[in-house]
Backbone bond lengths (Angstrom), bond angles and torsions (degrees), N, CA, C in turn:
res aa  C-N    CA-C-N  psi(-1)  N-CA   C-N-CA  omega(-1)  CA-C   N-CA-C  phi
1 M - - - 1.465 - - 1.530 109.60 -
2 T 1.312 116.35 132.91 1.454 121.45 177.70 1.522 110.53 -80.05
3 A 1.321 116.19 130.38 1.466 120.11 179.49 1.524 110.38 -67.12
4 R 1.305 116.21 139.26 1.465 120.35 178.71 1.524 109.59 -157.12
5 F 1.315 115.30 155.95 1.455 121.67 176.75 1.526 109.97 -89.79
6 D 1.314 116.70 146.21 1.459 120.21 170.93 1.528 108.76 -68.79
7 P 1.337 117.65 149.15 1.468 121.21 -174.24 1.530 113.46 -81.37
8 M 1.324 116.23 55.34 1.458 119.90 176.60 1.520 108.17 -137.21
9 T 1.317 115.77 154.96 1.460 121.02 179.05 1.518 109.04 -123.51
10 G 1.319 116.44 146.80 1.459 122.18 176.57 1.515 110.20 -128.18
11 R 1.313 116.21 131.72 1.462 120.96 -178.68 1.525 109.59 -143.93
12 Y 1.337 114.09 161.65 1.465 119.61 174.52 1.522 109.26 -97.09
13 L 1.302 115.67 131.67 1.464 122.46 179.90 1.514 108.57 -110.79
14 R 1.311 116.13 123.07 1.466 121.28 175.63 1.525 108.14 -95.73
15 L 1.313 116.17 123.95 1.461 120.89 -177.04 1.513 109.72 -159.71
16 D 1.310 115.59 168.33 1.459 121.54 174.26 1.522 109.12 -93.48
17 L 1.313 116.21 128.61 1.463 122.34 173.64 1.510 108.10 -115.83
18 N 1.318 115.93 119.69 1.464 120.65 -177.21 1.532 111.34 53.23
19 G 1.345 114.75 38.90 1.455 120.20 174.96 1.522 115.31 80.59
20 R 1.341 117.49 12.77 1.467 120.72 -177.43 1.525 109.73 -130.73
21 A 1.336 116.81 137.88 1.456 121.23 -176.60 1.524 111.16 -67.81
22 H 1.342 116.07 133.73 1.454 122.50 178.94 1.526 110.32 -137.34
23 R 1.319 115.09 161.63 1.466 123.62 173.07 1.526 106.12 -125.17
24 V 1.341 115.88 108.23 1.470 121.82 -170.52 1.519 110.03 -115.22
25 Y 1.322 115.81 134.79 1.461 120.46 178.19 1.529 109.62 -86.83
26 V 1.337 116.02 130.54 1.462 122.26 -176.59 1.527 109.28 -129.78
27 E 1.328 116.56 133.05 1.463 122.15 172.73 1.515 108.96 -117.75
28 E 1.333 116.77 148.52 1.459 119.45 177.76 1.517 111.15 -153.49
29 A 1.317 114.38 159.14 1.466 121.68 177.05 1.515 108.25 -157.81
30 G 1.324 116.43 149.68 1.460 121.24 175.41 1.511 113.90 91.80
31 Q 1.327 114.55 176.81 1.460 122.15 -179.75 1.520 109.17 -140.18
32 G 1.325 114.30 152.10 1.458 119.27 177.38 1.510 111.70 124.03
33 I 1.309 116.68 -142.62 1.463 122.26 -179.53 1.522 109.45 -62.45
34 P 1.331 119.00 128.39 1.467 119.54 179.20 1.528 111.24 -67.23
35 L 1.322 116.20 129.96 1.465 123.42 178.72 1.521 107.10 -122.37
36 L 1.321 116.51 103.87 1.456 122.45 -178.02 1.524 109.45 -91.06
37 C 1.333 117.16 125.71 1.464 122.05 -173.68 1.530 110.38 -110.37
38 L 1.321 116.13 130.84 1.464 123.18 -178.31 1.524 109.46 -109.60
39 H 1.321 116.49 123.81 1.462 120.50 -176.56 1.531 111.98 -81.00
40 T 1.311 115.40 172.73 1.462 121.38 -179.22 1.528 110.32 -80.15
41 A 1.324 116.07 166.46 1.464 121.05 179.59 1.523 110.37 -63.11
42 G 1.324 116.22 136.35 1.448 120.88 178.81 1.513 114.46 76.18
43 A 1.334 118.12 2.34 1.463 121.71 -178.09 1.531 109.10 -112.37
44 D 1.322 117.44 -154.35 1.461 121.34 177.37 1.526 109.38 -160.29
45 G 1.324 116.38 -176.51 1.456 121.56 -172.65 1.509 115.72 -65.99
46 R 1.351 118.23 -9.55 1.468 119.91 177.89 1.523 111.95 -58.77
47 Q 1.315 117.19 -20.66 1.460 120.39 179.25 1.527 112.29 -59.59
48 Y 1.320 117.21 -22.01 1.467 120.55 -174.31 1.527 113.40 -106.60
49 R 1.325 117.57 12.85 1.466 118.82 -179.31 1.523 111.43 -66.93
50 G 1.310 117.72 -34.04 1.458 119.66 176.53 1.510 111.49 -62.35
51 L 1.328 116.06 -38.76 1.465 120.69 177.61 1.521 110.65 -65.05
52 M 1.328 116.30 -37.60 1.454 120.30 -179.36 1.530 112.73 -70.66
53 L 1.324 116.58 -17.12 1.459 120.54 178.45 1.525 112.28 -97.34
54 D 1.303 117.35 0.53 1.467 121.96 -179.09 1.526 109.04 -90.10
55 E 1.311 116.30 105.10 1.465 120.08 -176.05 1.520 112.51 -65.04
56 A 1.327 117.55 -24.05 1.462 119.62 176.62 1.530 110.82 -66.30
57 V 1.318 115.79 -25.70 1.468 120.85 177.65 1.523 111.07 -91.11
58 T 1.338 116.33 -49.65 1.465 119.87 -174.51 1.525 113.53 -70.59
59 S 1.328 117.28 -14.37 1.468 119.14 175.34 1.524 111.20 -73.83
60 R 1.326 117.05 -16.19 1.472 120.70 -178.21 1.517 113.67 -122.91
61 F 1.348 116.28 -17.22 1.463 119.89 -175.95 1.524 111.43 -129.46
62 R 1.312 115.15 143.37 1.463 122.01 168.90 1.532 106.21 -89.73
63 V 1.313 115.83 98.96 1.468 121.25 -174.75 1.533 109.52 -83.87
64 I 1.311 115.83 124.81 1.466 121.85 -176.19 1.527 108.52 -127.39
65 A 1.320 116.32 130.31 1.463 121.54 175.68 1.520 108.60 -132.06
66 F 1.315 117.06 134.61 1.463 120.21 178.46 1.523 109.57 -125.71
67 D 1.327 114.80 150.97 1.457 120.84 174.14 1.521 108.12 -87.07
68 M 1.317 116.53 124.07 1.453 119.34 176.85 1.522 110.14 -60.19
69 P 1.331 118.70 151.25 1.465 119.92 174.06 1.527 110.56 -51.92
70 W 1.307 115.90 142.03 1.464 124.49 -176.79 1.539 111.64 78.17
71 H 1.310 118.83 -1.86 1.465 121.82 -178.51 1.526 110.28 -119.56
72 G 1.344 115.98 150.68 1.457 120.97 172.39 1.526 113.09 52.62
73 K 1.332 115.80 -126.79 1.463 121.12 -177.34 1.527 113.10 -93.60
74 S 1.314 117.73 0.45 1.465 120.37 179.28 1.527 110.23 -83.09
75 S 1.306 115.23 136.45 1.460 120.38 -178.06 1.523 111.31 -81.34
76 P 1.321 117.52 150.21 1.469 118.89 167.58 1.526 108.44 -68.59
77 P 1.324 118.06 160.19 1.469 119.12 178.60 1.525 110.80 -71.50
78 D 1.320 116.22 161.88 1.466 120.96 176.77 1.525 109.70 -56.06
79 G 1.309 115.34 138.26 1.459 120.78 179.74 1.513 114.31 85.90
80 W 1.330 116.72 8.87 1.469 120.31 -175.97 1.529 112.32 -59.91
81 Q 1.328 116.90 -30.12 1.460 119.51 -175.01 1.523 112.86 -70.74
82 H 1.312 116.52 -11.32 1.461 119.97 -178.45 1.533 112.59 -104.42
83 E 1.323 116.69 11.69 1.458 118.61 -176.05 1.522 111.09 -142.85
84 E 1.296 115.37 168.96 1.462 122.43 178.09 1.523 109.29 -95.90
85 Y 1.339 116.68 135.39 1.457 119.91 178.25 1.521 109.81 -73.22
86 R 1.324 115.80 124.79 1.455 121.58 178.22 1.532 108.47 -138.08
87 L 1.319 116.66 145.17 1.466 121.09 177.49 1.520 108.03 -137.73
88 S 1.316 116.09 109.01 1.465 121.01 178.41 1.522 109.51 -93.67
89 T 1.323 115.60 167.34 1.460 120.11 176.71 1.526 110.64 -58.91
90 A 1.328 115.75 -45.26 1.467 119.77 -178.75 1.529 111.46 -62.98
91 E 1.342 117.60 -38.55 1.461 120.67 -179.94 1.528 110.98 -69.13
92 Y 1.326 117.16 -38.05 1.463 120.12 179.46 1.531 110.51 -66.88
93 V 1.327 116.43 -44.12 1.462 120.08 176.73 1.522 110.46 -60.92
94 G 1.341 116.60 -45.32 1.457 120.60 179.43 1.522 112.34 -61.36
95 M 1.338 116.34 -37.91 1.464 120.94 177.93 1.524 110.91 -60.76
96 I 1.323 116.51 -45.14 1.467 121.08 -179.10 1.529 110.52 -64.52
97 L 1.318 116.65 -44.36 1.462 120.40 -179.82 1.532 111.26 -64.56
98 D 1.333 116.36 -42.26 1.472 120.01 179.85 1.527 110.88 -64.39
99 L 1.328 117.22 -40.49 1.458 119.84 -179.02 1.525 110.84 -68.99
100 C 1.325 117.12 -39.96 1.468 120.38 176.87 1.525 110.62 -60.95
101 A 1.336 116.76 -40.34 1.459 120.73 179.66 1.528 110.78 -67.45
102 A 1.339 117.11 -41.35 1.462 121.00 -179.01 1.525 111.39 -65.18
103 L 1.322 117.33 -36.24 1.464 121.54 179.18 1.533 112.28 -87.54
104 E 1.327 116.06 -1.02 1.469 122.54 179.36 1.536 111.11 54.82
105 L 1.319 115.55 48.65 1.459 121.26 179.75 1.526 109.44 -83.20
106 D 1.314 115.86 127.48 1.463 121.93 -178.81 1.528 109.50 -92.31
107 R 1.305 117.11 104.44 1.456 124.40 179.15 1.540 110.86 43.19
108 P 1.321 117.13 67.10 1.462 120.00 -177.69 1.522 112.26 -72.48
109 V 1.318 114.92 164.16 1.456 122.18 165.74 1.524 106.42 -90.04
110 V 1.316 117.27 137.06 1.464 120.59 178.66 1.520 108.95 -115.46
111 L 1.327 115.34 126.59 1.461 122.82 176.85 1.520 107.95 -114.85
112 G 1.335 116.27 119.96 1.456 119.88 -179.82 1.511 111.28 -126.10
113 C 1.338 116.22 144.53 1.462 121.45 -179.90 1.523 109.58 -117.53
114 S 1.326 116.98 136.61 1.460 124.03 178.63 1.532 109.91 59.38
115 I 1.336 119.04 -113.04 1.461 119.36 178.23 1.526 110.24 -60.04
116 G 1.349 116.38 -33.84 1.459 119.98 175.43 1.514 111.81 -68.50
117 G 1.352 116.02 -32.25 1.458 120.50 176.14 1.515 112.74 -68.91
118 R 1.305 115.82 -27.07 1.464 119.83 176.74 1.526 111.87 -77.14
119 I 1.338 115.39 -41.26 1.459 117.69 -175.22 1.522 111.54 -68.07
120 V 1.342 118.51 -25.68 1.458 118.73 178.68 1.530 110.75 -65.76
121 L 1.337 117.33 -26.12 1.464 119.81 174.80 1.522 110.02 -63.86
122 Q 1.336 116.23 -38.83 1.464 120.72 178.29 1.521 110.66 -69.55
123 L 1.331 116.58 -38.00 1.469 119.73 176.98 1.519 110.61 -62.48
124 A 1.330 116.25 -39.89 1.464 120.44 179.57 1.519 111.01 -65.44
125 A 1.318 116.37 -37.19 1.468 120.30 -178.38 1.521 112.46 -74.73
126 D 1.344 116.72 -39.20 1.469 120.20 -171.98 1.527 114.13 -99.44
127 H 1.347 117.79 -26.42 1.467 120.21 -174.75 1.527 111.23 -137.88
128 P 1.310 117.99 54.63 1.476 119.86 -175.19 1.514 114.25 -63.26
129 D 1.337 118.27 -28.85 1.463 120.66 -177.09 1.524 112.86 -85.55
130 T 1.330 117.19 -9.99 1.464 120.77 -177.79 1.523 111.84 -79.58
131 F 1.339 116.82 -24.24 1.456 121.49 -174.08 1.521 110.54 -122.85
132 R 1.324 116.23 144.57 1.464 119.85 178.90 1.518 111.62 -88.74
133 G 1.322 116.65 -13.88 1.452 120.59 177.69 1.513 110.74 -165.55
134 L 1.332 117.15 145.59 1.461 122.21 178.82 1.524 108.18 -134.61
135 I 1.331 116.04 126.16 1.459 121.58 -174.99 1.523 109.08 -122.70
136 G 1.315 116.47 121.24 1.461 121.72 177.30 1.517 110.36 -104.19
137 A 1.331 117.51 115.11 1.458 122.27 177.79 1.525 108.94 -104.66
138 Q 1.324 116.01 122.23 1.455 122.00 -178.45 1.522 111.16 53.55
139 G 1.319 115.36 39.04 1.452 120.85 176.63 1.512 109.62 -115.42
140 A 1.320 116.99 155.78 1.460 121.11 -179.75 1.515 108.77 -155.83
141 A 1.320 115.94 154.90 1.459 120.19 176.38 1.526 110.82 -71.31
142 W 1.339 116.66 -25.48 1.465 121.18 178.60 1.521 109.22 -152.22
143 Q 1.328 116.22 139.00 1.458 121.64 179.11 1.514 109.58 -135.61
144 E 1.307 116.58 119.21 1.454 119.88 175.22 1.526 109.35 -69.71
145 P 1.336 118.55 139.50 1.474 119.43 176.55 1.513 111.33 -64.83
146 W 1.327 117.21 144.28 1.458 121.52 -179.50 1.529 111.41 -100.40
147 Y 1.342 116.56 10.74 1.458 120.62 179.59 1.527 108.43 -134.14
148 D 1.297 116.38 168.24 1.461 122.27 -177.39 1.523 110.23 -75.72
149 T 1.336 116.54 115.01 1.468 120.58 179.29 1.524 112.08 -109.47
150 D 1.329 117.64 8.01 1.465 120.19 -176.47 1.526 112.03 -59.91
151 W 1.348 116.51 -34.16 1.465 118.37 -176.92 1.519 112.82 -68.37
152 L 1.348 117.24 -16.10 1.462 120.02 176.58 1.523 112.21 -74.96
153 H 1.336 116.22 -21.64 1.466 120.70 -175.36 1.525 110.30 -95.46
154 R 1.325 115.39 64.78 1.451 122.57 178.93 1.514 108.80 -130.64
155 P 1.330 118.50 148.06 1.469 120.23 -178.73 1.521 113.73 -64.74
156 D 1.357 117.40 -20.61 1.464 119.83 -178.86 1.520 112.86 -98.49
157 I 1.333 117.23 11.68 1.465 121.56 178.05 1.525 109.40 -129.21
158 H 1.329 116.77 131.57 1.468 121.81 173.68 1.524 106.66 -95.10
159 G 1.330 116.13 94.28 1.462 120.69 -175.45 1.512 113.78 -56.89
160 G 1.332 116.92 -38.57 1.457 120.45 -179.49 1.514 112.13 -63.03
161 E 1.342 117.31 -42.29 1.457 120.30 -179.65 1.528 111.33 -70.13
162 V 1.332 117.07 -35.35 1.459 120.02 177.57 1.527 110.47 -62.82
163 C 1.334 116.37 -49.64 1.469 120.39 -179.80 1.526 111.18 -63.32
164 A 1.325 116.96 -39.18 1.461 120.46 179.42 1.520 110.74 -64.29
165 A 1.336 117.60 -37.73 1.460 120.75 178.81 1.516 110.99 -65.29
166 L 1.329 116.29 -38.03 1.458 119.73 179.42 1.524 110.92 -66.42
167 I 1.326 117.05 -43.21 1.464 120.97 178.31 1.526 110.46 -65.66
168 S 1.335 117.15 -35.77 1.463 120.46 177.86 1.517 110.58 -58.67
169 G 1.326 116.67 -36.99 1.457 120.15 177.26 1.511 112.73 -67.12
170 L 1.324 116.74 -31.34 1.455 120.53 177.98 1.528 111.68 -72.54
171 I 1.322 116.24 -33.93 1.453 120.99 -176.01 1.524 111.22 -66.52
172 A 1.305 118.57 -31.35 1.459 121.66 -176.16 1.521 110.75 -118.67
173 P 1.339 118.37 75.70 1.471 119.89 179.37 1.525 111.20 -57.85
174 G 1.316 115.86 134.95 1.450 120.02 -179.77 1.512 113.61 90.54
175 G 1.337 116.67 -9.91 1.453 120.09 178.49 1.521 111.00 -80.62
176 Q 1.310 116.26 -173.76 1.451 120.59 -179.32 1.520 110.42 -64.56
177 K 1.313 117.56 135.59 1.458 121.27 -177.75 1.527 109.93 -78.23
178 P 1.337 118.04 122.92 1.458 119.44 178.65 1.515 110.38 -69.94
179 T 1.325 116.49 138.72 1.455 121.75 179.05 1.516 109.19 -125.76
180 V 1.324 115.80 131.47 1.456 121.93 179.08 1.510 107.88 -122.98
181 T 1.329 117.39 132.14 1.458 121.04 -179.77 1.522 110.20 -100.46
182 K 1.329 116.04 124.18 1.452 122.01 176.17 1.523 109.23 -80.10
183 P 1.327 119.09 158.39 1.459 121.90 -177.72 1.524 113.56 -55.01
184 S 1.319 117.23 -31.49 1.455 120.48 -178.23 1.520 112.34 -75.00
185 G 1.357 116.22 -6.90 1.449 119.65 -176.96 1.504 113.24 99.03
186 T 1.349 117.29 -6.07 1.461 121.46 177.68 1.516 109.64 -74.47
187 T 1.303 118.01 141.47 1.462 121.51 179.31 1.506 111.63 -108.41
188 C 1.315 116.48 151.41 1.462 123.77 174.17 1.515 107.07 -114.63
189 R 1.313 118.17 130.47 1.452 121.01 -177.89 1.521 110.31 -140.17
190 A 1.318 116.50 149.30 1.458 120.76 174.43 1.510 108.32 -77.07
191 A 1.336 116.21 139.50 1.464 120.25 -178.40 1.504 109.90 -155.00
192 P 1.350 117.80 154.49 1.464 120.28 177.61 1.514 111.02 -67.70
193 V 1.329 116.10 145.19 1.452 120.88 174.91 1.515 107.20 -130.40
194 S 1.304 118.24 147.19 1.460 119.95 -174.86 1.514 110.81 -121.05
195 S 1.301 117.06 82.51 1.449 122.15 170.23 1.508 108.58 -161.57
196 R 1.321 116.90 179.86 1.466 121.32 -174.22 1.521 110.20 -63.73
197 E 1.343 116.05 141.21 1.453 120.36 -176.66 1.516 110.85 -71.75
198 T 1.299 115.41 134.39 1.451 121.88 177.35 1.512 108.10 -129.28
199 F 1.312 117.58 132.85 1.448 121.06 -175.55 1.517 109.84 -104.51
200 G 1.322 115.03 143.37 1.456 119.39 -179.26 1.496 112.09 -128.03
201 S 1.327 115.96 -151.85 1.452 120.83 -172.45 1.520 111.88 -68.83
202 T 1.338 118.38 -24.34 1.455 120.18 178.52 1.502 112.56 -105.42
203 G 1.339 118.08 -4.63 1.443 119.95 -176.28 1.520 111.74 80.80
204 S 1.338 117.35 2.65 1.450 121.16 178.31 1.508 108.78 -115.61
205 T 1.314 115.94 -178.29 1.450 120.17 175.77 1.507 108.35 -120.46
206 E 1.302 117.94 129.92 1.443 121.80 179.41 1.505 109.36 -129.51
207 T 1.308 116.56 147.73 1.444 122.21 178.01 1.514 107.59 -126.07
208 C 1.306 117.40 102.78 1.450 122.22 179.59 1.516 108.00 -141.19
209 G 1.300 117.80 140.51 1.451 119.36 179.62 1.515 111.09 79.86
210 T 1.331 115.79 -138.14 1.456 119.44 -172.55 1.508 114.48 -103.80
211 R 1.348 118.97 -8.96 1.456 120.74 -176.68 1.511 109.36 -120.32
212 S 1.312 117.35 148.52 1.465 121.04 -179.71 1.508 110.16 -153.21
213 R 1.334 114.58 159.82 1.458 121.82 172.27 1.508 107.99 -138.08
214 G 1.333 117.17 154.45 1.459 120.93 -172.67 1.503 113.72 -95.70
215 S 1.328 114.86 171.07 1.449 121.57 178.79 1.510 109.66 -149.86
216 T 1.329 116.23 147.69 1.453 120.07 175.84 1.519 111.19 -77.46
217 R 1.337 116.16 -13.44 1.462 118.76 178.43 1.521 109.12 -95.63
218 R 1.313 118.13 -115.80 1.437 120.03 -177.78 1.522 108.74 -126.29
219 G 1.306 116.22 140.18 1.442 120.51 179.82 1.501 110.55 -111.81
220 V 1.315 116.72 -171.80 1.448 121.97 179.15 1.514 107.58 -127.26
221 H 1.307 116.97 123.57 1.449 121.56 -179.14 1.518 109.06 -111.09
222 C 1.291 117.80 129.63 1.455 122.13 176.30 1.523 108.12 -112.05
223 G 1.287 117.45 124.96 1.444 118.75 179.10 1.517 111.61 161.67
């Protein structure tokens, strides 16, 4: 086999997102209509490498995928160690608009998966003329949890901090596994799971109670 490079390029883009300096990793391939791809929560732009290798797509579209700050190869902003990571709807929308402006994309198509599939609904509602097309993959305006969340609704548990800790473990694969102790003494830990990826209301996979779904990345096992 002759050695060769895949026809995609990856670079770091320095820009302001929501008025703050960032260093964002961007990959792209192809020519034509700009197609901006949004990855799932806790993941990164590698999810779209198969799309970038599809000549039926890249012959007509300039496929672009970026790692959100704090994800993949994108750095957190300066001073990150002194603050809590938060991502609001307004900040996510602003991030997409700022990146489109920095790359000088002319009415791009936006393809988002899971959390990215949800945010395209907001883009359609607030900025319909900015984009020529919006595609939501495995996104929904509302998703019922497929696992038992009753134990989160207790006065001695901060459900928001527990969920945030689990997502933090997804954001940094290979890092220290977050562990949360439930009142009964049961622990929750991030761990590898080996089955087809399924996206839910948080874009992650959790296993609590009696029902579970798998992920190719890392899930959460309680027991």
